[in-house]
C-alpha positions as CSV (number, residue, x, y, z in Angstrom):
1,D,8.1,-16.7,31.2
2,T,6.7,-14.1,28.9
3,C,8.4,-12.3,26.1
4,Q,7.9,-8.8,24.8
5,C,8.5,-8.0,21.1
6,E,10.6,-5.0,20.0
7,K,8.6,-2.0,18.9
8,G,7.0,-2.6,15.4
9,W,6.8,-6.4,15.8
10,K,4.2,-8.8,17.2
11,G,3.3,-12.4,17.2
12,F,4.3,-15.4,19.4
13,D,7.8,-15.3,17.8
14,C,8.0,-11.5,17.3
15,R,8.4,-12.0,13.5
16,T,5.2,-10.3,12.4
17,P,5.7,-6.7,11.4
18,I,3.2,-4.0,12.4
19,C,2.1,-1.3,10.0
20,E,-0.1,1.5,11.4
21,A,-0.9,5.0,10.2
22,V,-2.3,8.1,11.9
23,I,-5.0,9.9,10.0
24,N,-4.4,13.6,9.4
25,S,-6.6,16.0,7.4
26,L,-4.7,15.4,4.2
27,I,-5.0,11.6,4.4
28,R,-8.6,11.9,5.3
29,K,-9.2,14.0,2.2
30,Q,-7.2,11.5,0.0
31,L,-9.2,8.5,1.3
32,M,-12.4,10.4,0.2
33,T,-14.5,9.0,3.0
34,A,-16.1,10.2,6.3
35,D,-16.8,6.6,7.3
36,E,-15.1,6.2,10.7
37,E,-14.9,2.4,10.2
38,K,-13.0,2.8,6.9
39,L,-10.7,5.3,8.6
40,R,-10.0,2.8,11.4
41,I,-9.3,0.1,8.8
42,F,-6.7,2.4,7.2
43,E,-5.1,3.3,10.5
44,T,-4.7,-0.4,11.5
45,D,-3.9,-1.9,8.1
46,P,-2.6,0.8,5.7
47,C,-1.0,-1.8,3.5
48,G,-3.8,-4.2,2.8
49,M,-6.8,-2.1,3.8
50,V,-8.9,-5.2,3.9
51,G,-12.5,-4.1,4.5
52,F,-12.0,-0.8,2.8
53,Y,-11.3,-2.4,-0.6
54,D,-12.4,-5.8,-1.7
55,A,-9.8,-8.5,-2.2
56,E,-8.8,-8.9,-5.8
57,N,-8.8,-12.2,-7.6
58,F,-5.5,-12.7,-9.4
59,K,-4.8,-16.1,-11.1
60,G,-7.4,-17.8,-8.9
61,V,-6.1,-16.4,-5.5
62,E,-7.6,-13.6,-3.5
63,Y,-5.1,-10.9,-2.7
64,S,-5.4,-7.6,-0.8
65,R,-3.7,-4.5,-2.2
66,G,-0.5,-5.2,-0.3
67,N,1.0,-6.4,2.9
68,C,3.2,-5.3,5.8
69,T,6.7,-6.6,5.2
70,L,8.7,-4.6,7.8
71,P,7.5,-2.3,10.5
72,N,5.5,0.5,8.8
73,Q,6.7,-0.6,5.3
74,C,4.2,-1.8,2.8
75,T,4.8,-4.0,-0.2
76,C,2.2,-3.6,-2.9
77,L,0.7,-6.5,-4.9
78,C,2.7,-6.7,-8.2
79,K,0.5,-8.2,-10.9
80,Q,2.7,-7.6,-13.9
81,A,5.9,-5.8,-15.0
82,Y,5.9,-2.8,-17.2
83,D,7.5,-3.4,-20.6
84,A,8.2,-0.4,-22.7
85,K,8.3,-2.4,-25.9
86,L,4.9,-3.9,-25.3
87,C,3.6,-0.5,-24.3
88,N,4.8,1.1,-27.6
89,E,3.6,-1.8,-29.7
90,F,0.2,-2.5,-28.1
91,G,-0.6,0.4,-25.7
92,G,-3.5,0.0,-23.3
93,E,-3.0,-2.2,-20.3
94,Y,0.6,-2.7,-21.3
95,C,1.3,0.9,-20.4
96,N,0.4,0.6,-16.7
97,V,3.1,1.8,-14.4
98,P,3.5,2.3,-10.6
99,F,1.4,5.2,-9.3
100,Q,3.0,8.6,-9.4
101,D,1.3,11.7,-8.1
102,Q,0.6,14.0,-11.1
103,L,0.3,17.0,-8.7
104,Y,3.6,16.5,-7.0
105,S,4.7,20.1,-7.9
106,Y,1.6,21.5,-6.1
107,R,1.6,19.3,-3.0
108,N,3.8,17.0,-1.1
109,V,1.8,14.0,0.3
110,L,4.9,12.1,1.3
111,A,7.1,12.3,4.3
112,P,10.8,13.0,3.7
113,N,11.6,9.2,4.1
114,E,8.8,8.1,1.7
115,L,8.6,7.6,-2.0
116,F,6.2,6.4,-4.6
117,G,6.7,3.1,-6.4
118,T,9.9,3.2,-8.5
119,R,10.0,-0.3,-9.9
120,T,8.5,-1.5,-13.1
121,C,5.7,-3.3,-11.3
122,F,2.0,-2.5,-11.1
């Protein structure tokens, strides 16, 4: 007997989600590389991009930028929560927030079903 996973899933038990991306000219520009290997890494692992970026050591454990949690849905590594009181009192690293595109009024880099981080995590 052989089994076949539903689209977007893989693994012996079909419980491993697949995240893939297709490079277009805008994404190619945003990645700021002409290195075909790095572009392939992005296409096959847009969440973690292991090999494009180095793993980050956080509390003694190596983490990638994020992981694939559902088919074509990434969850980013959350290192700390934003706290407005700490930001106002101390500033600096306490004022880090999720990425928001500052040029949103000039360009739209997201598909209609996508959004930038909205939680208080960075």
